[in-house]
mmCIF file of the N, C-alpha and C atoms, coordinates in Angstrom:
data_MODEL
# 
_entry.id   MODEL 
# 
loop_
_atom_site.group_PDB 
_atom_site.id 
_atom_site.type_symbol 
_atom_site.label_atom_id 
_atom_site.label_alt_id 
_atom_site.label_comp_id 
_atom_site.label_asym_id 
_atom_site.label_entity_id 
_atom_site.label_seq_id 
_atom_site.pdbx_PDB_ins_code 
_atom_site.Cartn_x 
_atom_site.Cartn_y 
_atom_site.Cartn_z 
_atom_site.occupancy 
_atom_site.B_iso_or_equiv 
_atom_site.pdbx_formal_charge 
_atom_site.auth_seq_id 
_atom_site.auth_comp_id 
_atom_site.auth_asym_id 
_atom_site.auth_atom_id 
_atom_site.pdbx_PDB_model_num 
ATOM 1   N N  . UNK A 1 1  ? -10.057 -72.528 -76.658  1.00 0.00 ? 1  UNK A N  1 
ATOM 2   C CA . UNK A 1 1  ? -9.097  -73.713 -77.154  1.00 0.00 ? 1  UNK A CA 1 
ATOM 3   C C  . UNK A 1 1  ? -10.238 -74.526 -76.391  1.00 0.00 ? 1  UNK A C  1 
ATOM 4   N N  . UNK A 1 2  ? -10.183 -76.144 -76.499  1.00 0.00 ? 2  UNK A N  1 
ATOM 5   C CA . UNK A 1 2  ? -9.227  -76.731 -77.837  1.00 0.00 ? 2  UNK A CA 1 
ATOM 6   C C  . UNK A 1 2  ? -10.343 -76.154 -78.811  1.00 0.00 ? 2  UNK A C  1 
ATOM 7   N N  . UNK A 1 3  ? -9.890  -76.113 -80.318  1.00 0.00 ? 3  UNK A N  1 
ATOM 8   C CA . UNK A 1 3  ? -10.437 -75.858 -81.613  1.00 0.00 ? 3  UNK A CA 1 
ATOM 9   C C  . UNK A 1 3  ? -10.051 -77.401 -82.218  1.00 0.00 ? 3  UNK A C  1 
ATOM 10  N N  . UNK A 1 4  ? -11.495 -78.180 -82.889  1.00 0.00 ? 4  UNK A N  1 
ATOM 11  C CA . UNK A 1 4  ? -11.523 -79.143 -83.777  1.00 0.00 ? 4  UNK A CA 1 
ATOM 12  C C  . UNK A 1 4  ? -11.861 -78.868 -84.783  1.00 0.00 ? 4  UNK A C  1 
ATOM 13  N N  . UNK A 1 5  ? -10.752 -79.702 -85.721  1.00 0.00 ? 5  UNK A N  1 
ATOM 14  C CA . UNK A 1 5  ? -11.159 -79.559 -87.191  1.00 0.00 ? 5  UNK A CA 1 
ATOM 15  C C  . UNK A 1 5  ? -11.735 -81.184 -87.745  1.00 0.00 ? 5  UNK A C  1 
ATOM 16  N N  . UNK A 1 6  ? -12.588 -81.078 -88.245  1.00 0.00 ? 6  UNK A N  1 
ATOM 17  C CA . UNK A 1 6  ? -13.181 -82.388 -88.418  1.00 0.00 ? 6  UNK A CA 1 
ATOM 18  C C  . UNK A 1 6  ? -13.018 -82.623 -90.323  1.00 0.00 ? 6  UNK A C  1 
ATOM 19  N N  . UNK A 1 7  ? -12.308 -83.098 -91.015  1.00 0.00 ? 7  UNK A N  1 
ATOM 20  C CA . UNK A 1 7  ? -12.135 -83.193 -92.114  1.00 0.00 ? 7  UNK A CA 1 
ATOM 21  C C  . UNK A 1 7  ? -12.895 -84.654 -92.913  1.00 0.00 ? 7  UNK A C  1 
ATOM 22  N N  . UNK A 1 8  ? -13.922 -84.242 -93.967  1.00 0.00 ? 8  UNK A N  1 
ATOM 23  C CA . UNK A 1 8  ? -14.881 -85.437 -94.193  1.00 0.00 ? 8  UNK A CA 1 
ATOM 24  C C  . UNK A 1 8  ? -15.207 -84.959 -95.848  1.00 0.00 ? 8  UNK A C  1 
ATOM 25  N N  . UNK A 1 9  ? -15.736 -85.862 -96.568  1.00 0.00 ? 9  UNK A N  1 
ATOM 26  C CA . UNK A 1 9  ? -16.297 -85.736 -97.573  1.00 0.00 ? 9  UNK A CA 1 
ATOM 27  C C  . UNK A 1 9  ? -17.345 -84.639 -97.804  1.00 0.00 ? 9  UNK A C  1 
ATOM 28  N N  . UNK A 1 10 ? -17.641 -84.234 -98.814  1.00 0.00 ? 10 UNK A N  1 
ATOM 29  C CA . UNK A 1 10 ? -18.917 -83.261 -98.827  1.00 0.00 ? 10 UNK A CA 1 
ATOM 30  C C  . UNK A 1 10 ? -20.223 -84.185 -98.567  1.00 0.00 ? 10 UNK A C  1 
ATOM 31  N N  . UNK A 1 11 ? -21.489 -83.551 -98.657  1.00 0.00 ? 11 UNK A N  1 
ATOM 32  C CA . UNK A 1 11 ? -22.227 -84.387 -98.687  1.00 0.00 ? 11 UNK A CA 1 
ATOM 33  C C  . UNK A 1 11 ? -23.308 -84.762 -97.164  1.00 0.00 ? 11 UNK A C  1 
ATOM 34  N N  . UNK A 1 12 ? -22.926 -84.035 -95.939  1.00 0.00 ? 12 UNK A N  1 
ATOM 35  C CA . UNK A 1 12 ? -23.183 -84.280 -94.804  1.00 0.00 ? 12 UNK A CA 1 
ATOM 36  C C  . UNK A 1 12 ? -23.838 -83.197 -94.895  1.00 0.00 ? 12 UNK A C  1 
ATOM 37  N N  . UNK A 1 13 ? -25.087 -83.074 -94.250  1.00 0.00 ? 13 UNK A N  1 
ATOM 38  C CA . UNK A 1 13 ? -26.323 -82.578 -93.646  1.00 0.00 ? 13 UNK A CA 1 
ATOM 39  C C  . UNK A 1 13 ? -25.531 -81.739 -92.914  1.00 0.00 ? 13 UNK A C  1 
ATOM 40  N N  . UNK A 1 14 ? -26.386 -80.373 -92.982  1.00 0.00 ? 14 UNK A N  1 
ATOM 41  C CA . UNK A 1 14 ? -25.957 -79.282 -91.510  1.00 0.00 ? 14 UNK A CA 1 
ATOM 42  C C  . UNK A 1 14 ? -26.646 -79.769 -90.290  1.00 0.00 ? 14 UNK A C  1 
ATOM 43  N N  . UNK A 1 15 ? -27.637 -80.678 -90.586  1.00 0.00 ? 15 UNK A N  1 
ATOM 44  C CA . UNK A 1 15 ? -28.129 -81.182 -89.082  1.00 0.00 ? 15 UNK A CA 1 
ATOM 45  C C  . UNK A 1 15 ? -27.229 -82.137 -89.028  1.00 0.00 ? 15 UNK A C  1 
ATOM 46  N N  . UNK A 1 16 ? -26.727 -83.310 -89.849  1.00 0.00 ? 16 UNK A N  1 
ATOM 47  C CA . UNK A 1 16 ? -25.636 -84.003 -89.255  1.00 0.00 ? 16 UNK A CA 1 
ATOM 48  C C  . UNK A 1 16 ? -24.365 -83.894 -88.539  1.00 0.00 ? 16 UNK A C  1 
ATOM 49  N N  . UNK A 1 17 ? -23.780 -82.584 -89.724  1.00 0.00 ? 17 UNK A N  1 
ATOM 50  C CA . UNK A 1 17 ? -22.800 -81.940 -88.620  1.00 0.00 ? 17 UNK A CA 1 
ATOM 51  C C  . UNK A 1 17 ? -22.992 -81.143 -87.688  1.00 0.00 ? 17 UNK A C  1 
ATOM 52  N N  . UNK A 1 18 ? -24.352 -80.573 -87.326  1.00 0.00 ? 18 UNK A N  1 
ATOM 53  C CA . UNK A 1 18 ? -24.300 -80.199 -86.040  1.00 0.00 ? 18 UNK A CA 1 
ATOM 54  C C  . UNK A 1 18 ? -24.384 -80.890 -84.958  1.00 0.00 ? 18 UNK A C  1 
ATOM 55  N N  . UNK A 1 19 ? -25.327 -81.869 -85.403  1.00 0.00 ? 19 UNK A N  1 
ATOM 56  C CA . UNK A 1 19 ? -24.741 -82.907 -84.125  1.00 0.00 ? 19 UNK A CA 1 
ATOM 57  C C  . UNK A 1 19 ? -23.738 -83.621 -84.035  1.00 0.00 ? 19 UNK A C  1 
ATOM 58  N N  . UNK A 1 20 ? -22.816 -84.035 -84.946  1.00 0.00 ? 20 UNK A N  1 
ATOM 59  C CA . UNK A 1 20 ? -21.515 -84.154 -84.383  1.00 0.00 ? 20 UNK A CA 1 
ATOM 60  C C  . UNK A 1 20 ? -20.760 -83.174 -83.664  1.00 0.00 ? 20 UNK A C  1 
ATOM 61  N N  . UNK A 1 21 ? -21.160 -82.206 -84.071  1.00 0.00 ? 21 UNK A N  1 
ATOM 62  C CA . UNK A 1 21 ? -20.381 -80.815 -83.163  1.00 0.00 ? 21 UNK A CA 1 
ATOM 63  C C  . UNK A 1 21 ? -21.073 -80.990 -82.102  1.00 0.00 ? 21 UNK A C  1 
ATOM 64  N N  . UNK A 1 22 ? -22.097 -81.270 -81.539  1.00 0.00 ? 22 UNK A N  1 
ATOM 65  C CA . UNK A 1 22 ? -22.465 -80.908 -80.510  1.00 0.00 ? 22 UNK A CA 1 
ATOM 66  C C  . UNK A 1 22 ? -22.124 -82.490 -79.507  1.00 0.00 ? 22 UNK A C  1 
ATOM 67  N N  . UNK A 1 23 ? -21.860 -83.365 -80.365  1.00 0.00 ? 23 UNK A N  1 
ATOM 68  C CA . UNK A 1 23 ? -21.494 -84.533 -79.623  1.00 0.00 ? 23 UNK A CA 1 
ATOM 69  C C  . UNK A 1 23 ? -19.745 -84.461 -79.164  1.00 0.00 ? 23 UNK A C  1 
ATOM 70  N N  . UNK A 1 24 ? -19.180 -84.364 -79.932  1.00 0.00 ? 24 UNK A N  1 
ATOM 71  C CA . UNK A 1 24 ? -17.942 -83.616 -79.621  1.00 0.00 ? 24 UNK A CA 1 
ATOM 72  C C  . UNK A 1 24 ? -17.759 -82.460 -78.818  1.00 0.00 ? 24 UNK A C  1 
ATOM 73  N N  . UNK A 1 25 ? -18.230 -81.489 -78.686  1.00 0.00 ? 25 UNK A N  1 
ATOM 74  C CA . UNK A 1 25 ? -17.845 -80.764 -77.625  1.00 0.00 ? 25 UNK A CA 1 
ATOM 75  C C  . UNK A 1 25 ? -18.475 -81.104 -76.545  1.00 0.00 ? 25 UNK A C  1 
ATOM 76  N N  . UNK A 1 26 ? -19.513 -81.923 -76.326  1.00 0.00 ? 26 UNK A N  1 
ATOM 77  C CA . UNK A 1 26 ? -20.212 -82.676 -74.898  1.00 0.00 ? 26 UNK A CA 1 
ATOM 78  C C  . UNK A 1 26 ? -18.851 -83.537 -74.427  1.00 0.00 ? 26 UNK A C  1 
ATOM 79  N N  . UNK A 1 27 ? -17.930 -84.475 -75.748  1.00 0.00 ? 27 UNK A N  1 
ATOM 80  C CA . UNK A 1 27 ? -16.923 -84.928 -75.406  1.00 0.00 ? 27 UNK A CA 1 
ATOM 81  C C  . UNK A 1 27 ? -15.833 -84.112 -74.878  1.00 0.00 ? 27 UNK A C  1 
ATOM 82  N N  . UNK A 1 28 ? -15.157 -83.106 -75.253  1.00 0.00 ? 28 UNK A N  1 
ATOM 83  C CA . UNK A 1 28 ? -14.454 -82.536 -74.881  1.00 0.00 ? 28 UNK A CA 1 
ATOM 84  C C  . UNK A 1 28 ? -14.839 -81.687 -73.527  1.00 0.00 ? 28 UNK A C  1 
ATOM 85  N N  . UNK A 1 29 ? -15.869 -81.541 -73.274  1.00 0.00 ? 29 UNK A N  1 
ATOM 86  C CA . UNK A 1 29 ? -16.197 -81.087 -72.213  1.00 0.00 ? 29 UNK A CA 1 
ATOM 87  C C  . UNK A 1 29 ? -16.231 -82.340 -70.626  1.00 0.00 ? 29 UNK A C  1 
ATOM 88  N N  . UNK A 1 30 ? -16.577 -83.577 -71.174  1.00 0.00 ? 30 UNK A N  1 
ATOM 89  C CA . UNK A 1 30 ? -16.763 -84.414 -70.040  1.00 0.00 ? 30 UNK A CA 1 
ATOM 90  C C  . UNK A 1 30 ? -15.244 -85.206 -69.679  1.00 0.00 ? 30 UNK A C  1 
ATOM 91  N N  . UNK A 1 31 ? -14.655 -85.272 -70.744  1.00 0.00 ? 31 UNK A N  1 
ATOM 92  C CA . UNK A 1 31 ? -13.162 -85.812 -70.587  1.00 0.00 ? 31 UNK A CA 1 
ATOM 93  C C  . UNK A 1 31 ? -12.377 -84.964 -70.267  1.00 0.00 ? 31 UNK A C  1 
ATOM 94  N N  . UNK A 1 32 ? -12.008 -83.429 -70.902  1.00 0.00 ? 32 UNK A N  1 
ATOM 95  C CA . UNK A 1 32 ? -11.045 -82.642 -70.415  1.00 0.00 ? 32 UNK A CA 1 
ATOM 96  C C  . UNK A 1 32 ? -11.612 -81.618 -69.536  1.00 0.00 ? 32 UNK A C  1 
ATOM 97  N N  . UNK A 1 33 ? -12.054 -81.341 -69.268  1.00 0.00 ? 33 UNK A N  1 
ATOM 98  C CA . UNK A 1 33 ? -12.847 -80.411 -68.455  1.00 0.00 ? 33 UNK A CA 1 
ATOM 99  C C  . UNK A 1 33 ? -12.792 -79.131 -68.609  1.00 0.00 ? 33 UNK A C  1 
ATOM 100 N N  . UNK A 1 34 ? -13.218 -79.050 -70.169  1.00 0.00 ? 34 UNK A N  1 
ATOM 101 C CA . UNK A 1 34 ? -13.375 -77.464 -70.873  1.00 0.00 ? 34 UNK A CA 1 
ATOM 102 C C  . UNK A 1 34 ? -14.944 -77.008 -70.656  1.00 0.00 ? 34 UNK A C  1 
ATOM 103 N N  . UNK A 1 35 ? -14.941 -75.601 -70.236  1.00 0.00 ? 35 UNK A N  1 
ATOM 104 C CA . UNK A 1 35 ? -16.573 -75.394 -70.334  1.00 0.00 ? 35 UNK A CA 1 
ATOM 105 C C  . UNK A 1 35 ? -16.903 -74.708 -72.479  1.00 0.00 ? 35 UNK A C  1 
ATOM 106 N N  . UNK A 1 36 ? -18.069 -75.224 -72.084  1.00 0.00 ? 36 UNK A N  1 
ATOM 107 C CA . UNK A 1 36 ? -18.773 -74.803 -73.468  1.00 0.00 ? 36 UNK A CA 1 
ATOM 108 C C  . UNK A 1 36 ? -18.168 -73.330 -74.104  1.00 0.00 ? 36 UNK A C  1 
ATOM 109 N N  . UNK A 1 37 ? -17.968 -72.648 -73.463  1.00 0.00 ? 37 UNK A N  1 
ATOM 110 C CA . UNK A 1 37 ? -17.206 -71.487 -74.040  1.00 0.00 ? 37 UNK A CA 1 
ATOM 111 C C  . UNK A 1 37 ? -15.817 -71.445 -74.652  1.00 0.00 ? 37 UNK A C  1 
ATOM 112 N N  . UNK A 1 38 ? -14.939 -72.480 -74.218  1.00 0.00 ? 38 UNK A N  1 
ATOM 113 C CA . UNK A 1 38 ? -13.603 -72.402 -74.760  1.00 0.00 ? 38 UNK A CA 1 
ATOM 114 C C  . UNK A 1 38 ? -13.847 -73.539 -75.886  1.00 0.00 ? 38 UNK A C  1 
ATOM 115 N N  . UNK A 1 39 ? -14.542 -74.174 -76.228  1.00 0.00 ? 39 UNK A N  1 
ATOM 116 C CA . UNK A 1 39 ? -14.589 -74.837 -77.578  1.00 0.00 ? 39 UNK A CA 1 
ATOM 117 C C  . UNK A 1 39 ? -15.072 -74.575 -78.733  1.00 0.00 ? 39 UNK A C  1 
ATOM 118 N N  . UNK A 1 40 ? -14.367 -74.906 -79.915  1.00 0.00 ? 40 UNK A N  1 
ATOM 119 C CA . UNK A 1 40 ? -14.552 -74.043 -81.189  1.00 0.00 ? 40 UNK A CA 1 
ATOM 120 C C  . UNK A 1 40 ? -14.440 -75.528 -82.055  1.00 0.00 ? 40 UNK A C  1 
ATOM 121 N N  . UNK A 1 41 ? -15.321 -75.584 -83.057  1.00 0.00 ? 41 UNK A N  1 
ATOM 122 C CA . UNK A 1 41 ? -15.390 -77.022 -83.952  1.00 0.00 ? 41 UNK A CA 1 
ATOM 123 C C  . UNK A 1 41 ? -15.290 -76.533 -85.511  1.00 0.00 ? 41 UNK A C  1 
ATOM 124 N N  . UNK A 1 42 ? -14.632 -76.802 -86.374  1.00 0.00 ? 42 UNK A N  1 
ATOM 125 C CA . UNK A 1 42 ? -15.186 -76.593 -87.561  1.00 0.00 ? 42 UNK A CA 1 
ATOM 126 C C  . UNK A 1 42 ? -15.045 -77.711 -88.748  1.00 0.00 ? 42 UNK A C  1 
ATOM 127 N N  . UNK A 1 43 ? -15.492 -77.617 -90.097  1.00 0.00 ? 43 UNK A N  1 
ATOM 128 C CA . UNK A 1 43 ? -15.461 -78.695 -90.765  1.00 0.00 ? 43 UNK A CA 1 
ATOM 129 C C  . UNK A 1 43 ? -15.440 -78.044 -92.159  1.00 0.00 ? 43 UNK A C  1 
ATOM 130 N N  . UNK A 1 44 ? -14.024 -79.102 -92.656  1.00 0.00 ? 44 UNK A N  1 
ATOM 131 C CA . UNK A 1 44 ? -13.376 -78.566 -93.749  1.00 0.00 ? 44 UNK A CA 1 
ATOM 132 C C  . UNK A 1 44 ? -13.983 -79.986 -94.816  1.00 0.00 ? 44 UNK A C  1 
ATOM 133 N N  . UNK A 1 45 ? -14.520 -79.394 -95.662  1.00 0.00 ? 45 UNK A N  1 
ATOM 134 C CA . UNK A 1 45 ? -15.159 -80.608 -96.746  1.00 0.00 ? 45 UNK A CA 1 
ATOM 135 C C  . UNK A 1 45 ? -14.152 -80.715 -97.748  1.00 0.00 ? 45 UNK A C  1 
ATOM 136 N N  . UNK A 1 46 ? -13.766 -82.038 -97.914  1.00 0.00 ? 46 UNK A N  1 
ATOM 137 C CA . UNK A 1 46 ? -12.435 -81.980 -98.670  1.00 0.00 ? 46 UNK A CA 1 
ATOM 138 C C  . UNK A 1 46 ? -12.993 -82.919 -99.831  1.00 0.00 ? 46 UNK A C  1 
ATOM 139 N N  . UNK A 1 47 ? -13.018 -82.731 -101.142 1.00 0.00 ? 47 UNK A N  1 
ATOM 140 C CA . UNK A 1 47 ? -13.322 -83.276 -101.828 1.00 0.00 ? 47 UNK A CA 1 
ATOM 141 C C  . UNK A 1 47 ? -12.926 -85.041 -102.226 1.00 0.00 ? 47 UNK A C  1 
ATOM 142 N N  . UNK A 1 48 ? -13.343 -85.740 -102.600 1.00 0.00 ? 48 UNK A N  1 
ATOM 143 C CA . UNK A 1 48 ? -12.833 -87.421 -102.779 1.00 0.00 ? 48 UNK A CA 1 
ATOM 144 C C  . UNK A 1 48 ? -11.362 -87.495 -103.242 1.00 0.00 ? 48 UNK A C  1 
ATOM 145 N N  . UNK A 1 49 ? -11.509 -86.404 -104.530 1.00 0.00 ? 49 UNK A N  1 
ATOM 146 C CA . UNK A 1 49 ? -10.329 -86.777 -105.590 1.00 0.00 ? 49 UNK A CA 1 
ATOM 147 C C  . UNK A 1 49 ? -9.018  -86.153 -104.621 1.00 0.00 ? 49 UNK A C  1 
ATOM 148 N N  . UNK A 1 50 ? -9.433  -85.112 -103.539 1.00 0.00 ? 50 UNK A N  1 
ATOM 149 C CA . UNK A 1 50 ? -7.970  -84.248 -103.200 1.00 0.00 ? 50 UNK A CA 1 
ATOM 150 C C  . UNK A 1 50 ? -7.735  -84.829 -102.064 1.00 0.00 ? 50 UNK A C  1 
ATOM 151 N N  . UNK A 1 51 ? -8.705  -86.037 -101.689 1.00 0.00 ? 51 UNK A N  1 
ATOM 152 C CA . UNK A 1 51 ? -8.179  -86.359 -99.894  1.00 0.00 ? 51 UNK A CA 1 
ATOM 153 C C  . UNK A 1 51 ? -7.026  -86.874 -99.595  1.00 0.00 ? 51 UNK A C  1 
ATOM 154 N N  . UNK A 1 52 ? -6.135  -87.339 -100.713 1.00 0.00 ? 52 UNK A N  1 
ATOM 155 C CA . UNK A 1 52 ? -4.683  -87.629 -100.453 1.00 0.00 ? 52 UNK A CA 1 
ATOM 156 C C  . UNK A 1 52 ? -3.773  -86.803 -100.023 1.00 0.00 ? 52 UNK A C  1 
ATOM 157 N N  . UNK A 1 53 ? -4.104  -86.124 -100.952 1.00 0.00 ? 53 UNK A N  1 
ATOM 158 C CA . UNK A 1 53 ? -3.168  -85.142 -100.997 1.00 0.00 ? 53 UNK A CA 1 
ATOM 159 C C  . UNK A 1 53 ? -3.346  -83.994 -99.844  1.00 0.00 ? 53 UNK A C  1 
ATOM 160 N N  . UNK A 1 54 ? -4.550  -83.306 -99.738  1.00 0.00 ? 54 UNK A N  1 
ATOM 161 C CA . UNK A 1 54 ? -4.868  -82.623 -98.670  1.00 0.00 ? 54 UNK A CA 1 
ATOM 162 C C  . UNK A 1 54 ? -5.156  -83.188 -97.370  1.00 0.00 ? 54 UNK A C  1 
ATOM 163 N N  . UNK A 1 55 ? -5.188  -84.443 -96.924  1.00 0.00 ? 55 UNK A N  1 
ATOM 164 C CA . UNK A 1 55 ? -5.896  -84.638 -95.682  1.00 0.00 ? 55 UNK A CA 1 
ATOM 165 C C  . UNK A 1 55 ? -4.455  -85.965 -95.145  1.00 0.00 ? 55 UNK A C  1 
ATOM 166 N N  . UNK A 1 56 ? -4.879  -87.405 -96.386  1.00 0.00 ? 56 UNK A N  1 
ATOM 167 C CA . UNK A 1 56 ? -3.712  -88.156 -96.038  1.00 0.00 ? 56 UNK A CA 1 
ATOM 168 C C  . UNK A 1 56 ? -2.376  -87.900 -95.817  1.00 0.00 ? 56 UNK A C  1 
ATOM 169 N N  . UNK A 1 57 ? -1.600  -87.350 -96.723  1.00 0.00 ? 57 UNK A N  1 
ATOM 170 C CA . UNK A 1 57 ? -0.343  -87.144 -96.839  1.00 0.00 ? 57 UNK A CA 1 
ATOM 171 C C  . UNK A 1 57 ? -0.251  -86.023 -95.259  1.00 0.00 ? 57 UNK A C  1 
ATOM 172 N N  . UNK A 1 58 ? -0.372  -84.900 -95.470  1.00 0.00 ? 58 UNK A N  1 
ATOM 173 C CA . UNK A 1 58 ? -0.248  -83.988 -94.451  1.00 0.00 ? 58 UNK A CA 1 
ATOM 174 C C  . UNK A 1 58 ? -0.512  -84.351 -92.856  1.00 0.00 ? 58 UNK A C  1 
ATOM 175 N N  . UNK A 1 59 ? -1.885  -84.648 -92.851  1.00 0.00 ? 59 UNK A N  1 
ATOM 176 C CA . UNK A 1 59 ? -2.357  -84.717 -91.840  1.00 0.00 ? 59 UNK A CA 1 
ATOM 177 C C  . UNK A 1 59 ? -2.650  -86.199 -90.979  1.00 0.00 ? 59 UNK A C  1 
ATOM 178 N N  . UNK A 1 60 ? -2.330  -87.295 -91.846  1.00 0.00 ? 60 UNK A N  1 
ATOM 179 C CA . UNK A 1 60 ? -2.190  -88.400 -91.476  1.00 0.00 ? 60 UNK A CA 1 
ATOM 180 C C  . UNK A 1 60 ? -1.010  -89.486 -91.738  1.00 0.00 ? 60 UNK A C  1 
ATOM 181 N N  . UNK A 1 61 ? -0.180  -89.212 -92.448  1.00 0.00 ? 61 UNK A N  1 
ATOM 182 C CA . UNK A 1 61 ? 1.048   -89.840 -92.498  1.00 0.00 ? 61 UNK A CA 1 
ATOM 183 C C  . UNK A 1 61 ? 2.023   -88.447 -91.818  1.00 0.00 ? 61 UNK A C  1 
ATOM 184 N N  . UNK A 1 62 ? 1.694   -87.384 -92.355  1.00 0.00 ? 62 UNK A N  1 
ATOM 185 C CA . UNK A 1 62 ? 2.549   -86.168 -91.817  1.00 0.00 ? 62 UNK A CA 1 
ATOM 186 C C  . UNK A 1 62 ? 2.377   -86.473 -89.999  1.00 0.00 ? 62 UNK A C  1 
ATOM 187 N N  . UNK A 1 63 ? 1.463   -86.876 -89.413  1.00 0.00 ? 63 UNK A N  1 
ATOM 188 C CA . UNK A 1 63 ? 1.633   -86.762 -88.239  1.00 0.00 ? 63 UNK A CA 1 
ATOM 189 C C  . UNK A 1 63 ? 1.221   -88.205 -87.513  1.00 0.00 ? 63 UNK A C  1 
ATOM 190 N N  . UNK A 1 64 ? 1.450   -88.867 -88.095  1.00 0.00 ? 64 UNK A N  1 
ATOM 191 C CA . UNK A 1 64 ? 1.311   -90.385 -88.008  1.00 0.00 ? 64 UNK A CA 1 
ATOM 192 C C  . UNK A 1 64 ? 1.769   -90.409 -86.135  1.00 0.00 ? 64 UNK A C  1 
ATOM 193 N N  . UNK A 1 65 ? 2.859   -90.218 -85.574  1.00 0.00 ? 65 UNK A N  1 
ATOM 194 C CA . UNK A 1 65 ? 2.933   -90.695 -84.350  1.00 0.00 ? 65 UNK A CA 1 
ATOM 195 C C  . UNK A 1 65 ? 1.798   -89.847 -83.220  1.00 0.00 ? 65 UNK A C  1 
ATOM 196 N N  . UNK A 1 66 ? 1.629   -88.438 -83.749  1.00 0.00 ? 66 UNK A N  1 
ATOM 197 C CA . UNK A 1 66 ? 0.545   -87.941 -83.062  1.00 0.00 ? 66 UNK A CA 1 
ATOM 198 C C  . UNK A 1 66 ? -1.123  -88.460 -83.233  1.00 0.00 ? 66 UNK A C  1 
ATOM 199 N N  . UNK A 1 67 ? -1.319  -89.267 -83.623  1.00 0.00 ? 67 UNK A N  1 
ATOM 200 C CA . UNK A 1 67 ? -2.602  -89.527 -83.901  1.00 0.00 ? 67 UNK A CA 1 
ATOM 201 C C  . UNK A 1 67 ? -3.063  -90.485 -82.995  1.00 0.00 ? 67 UNK A C  1 
ATOM 202 N N  . UNK A 1 68 ? -4.193  -90.070 -82.278  1.00 0.00 ? 68 UNK A N  1 
ATOM 203 C CA . UNK A 1 68 ? -5.120  -91.309 -81.430  1.00 0.00 ? 68 UNK A CA 1 
ATOM 204 C C  . UNK A 1 68 ? -5.966  -92.577 -81.631  1.00 0.00 ? 68 UNK A C  1 
ATOM 205 N N  . UNK A 1 69 ? -5.742  -92.135 -83.063  1.00 0.00 ? 69 UNK A N  1 
ATOM 206 C CA . UNK A 1 69 ? -6.831  -93.262 -84.009  1.00 0.00 ? 69 UNK A CA 1 
ATOM 207 C C  . UNK A 1 69 ? -6.334  -93.174 -85.615  1.00 0.00 ? 69 UNK A C  1 
ATOM 208 N N  . UNK A 1 70 ? -5.912  -94.446 -85.823  1.00 0.00 ? 70 UNK A N  1 
ATOM 209 C CA . UNK A 1 70 ? -5.036  -94.274 -87.301  1.00 0.00 ? 70 UNK A CA 1 
ATOM 210 C C  . UNK A 1 70 ? -6.446  -95.115 -87.848  1.00 0.00 ? 70 UNK A C  1 
ATOM 211 N N  . UNK A 1 71 ? -6.399  -94.514 -88.940  1.00 0.00 ? 71 UNK A N  1 
ATOM 212 C CA . UNK A 1 71 ? -7.112  -95.510 -90.334  1.00 0.00 ? 71 UNK A CA 1 
ATOM 213 C C  . UNK A 1 71 ? -6.722  -96.473 -90.868  1.00 0.00 ? 71 UNK A C  1 
ATOM 214 N N  . UNK A 1 72 ? -7.905  -97.327 -91.189  1.00 0.00 ? 72 UNK A N  1 
ATOM 215 C CA . UNK A 1 72 ? -7.503  -98.599 -91.530  1.00 0.00 ? 72 UNK A CA 1 
ATOM 216 C C  . UNK A 1 72 ? -7.396  -98.410 -92.800  1.00 0.00 ? 72 UNK A C  1 
ATOM 217 N N  . UNK A 1 73 ? -7.552  -97.561 -93.424  1.00 0.00 ? 73 UNK A N  1 
ATOM 218 C CA . UNK A 1 73 ? -7.591  -97.649 -94.951  1.00 0.00 ? 73 UNK A CA 1 
ATOM 219 C C  . UNK A 1 73 ? -6.095  -97.011 -95.369  1.00 0.00 ? 73 UNK A C  1 
ATOM 220 N N  . UNK A 1 74 ? -5.101  -96.996 -94.541  1.00 0.00 ? 74 UNK A N  1 
ATOM 221 C CA . UNK A 1 74 ? -3.901  -96.545 -95.123  1.00 0.00 ? 74 UNK A CA 1 
ATOM 222 C C  . UNK A 1 74 ? -2.758  -97.355 -93.972  1.00 0.00 ? 74 UNK A C  1 
ATOM 223 N N  . UNK A 1 75 ? -1.501  -97.728 -94.654  1.00 0.00 ? 75 UNK A N  1 
ATOM 224 C CA . UNK A 1 75 ? -0.681  -98.130 -93.959  1.00 0.00 ? 75 UNK A CA 1 
ATOM 225 C C  . UNK A 1 75 ? 0.328   -97.441 -93.420  1.00 0.00 ? 75 UNK A C  1 
ATOM 226 N N  . UNK A 1 76 ? 0.906   -97.532 -91.868  1.00 0.00 ? 76 UNK A N  1 
ATOM 227 C CA . UNK A 1 76 ? 1.770   -96.965 -91.536  1.00 0.00 ? 76 UNK A CA 1 
ATOM 228 C C  . UNK A 1 76 ? 2.967   -96.480 -91.831  1.00 0.00 ? 76 UNK A C  1 
ATOM 229 N N  . UNK A 1 77 ? 3.626   -95.301 -92.110  1.00 0.00 ? 77 UNK A N  1 
ATOM 230 C CA . UNK A 1 77 ? 4.654   -95.394 -92.816  1.00 0.00 ? 77 UNK A CA 1 
ATOM 231 C C  . UNK A 1 77 ? 5.510   -95.684 -92.421  1.00 0.00 ? 77 UNK A C  1 
ATOM 232 N N  . UNK A 1 78 ? 6.356   -95.910 -93.154  1.00 0.00 ? 78 UNK A N  1 
ATOM 233 C CA . UNK A 1 78 ? 7.904   -97.058 -92.670  1.00 0.00 ? 78 UNK A CA 1 
ATOM 234 C C  . UNK A 1 78 ? 8.842   -95.719 -92.549  1.00 0.00 ? 78 UNK A C  1 
# 
């Protein structure tokens, strides 16, 4: 705990994902005080054609009040 899931379109290299993973883990350690052994990070690659159904609707619009950073490509739910 905590477990961070990054959802993104396919195409990023393993090196890019590892660099982001290292950056996120360091941020969690620095800002939340967890040790490295307590943090897990995963990547879910979602095709662009599936993004709205698999990410926007359930994870963005469906959880809007809990987002700490809202995307600029989606209008807030009404």
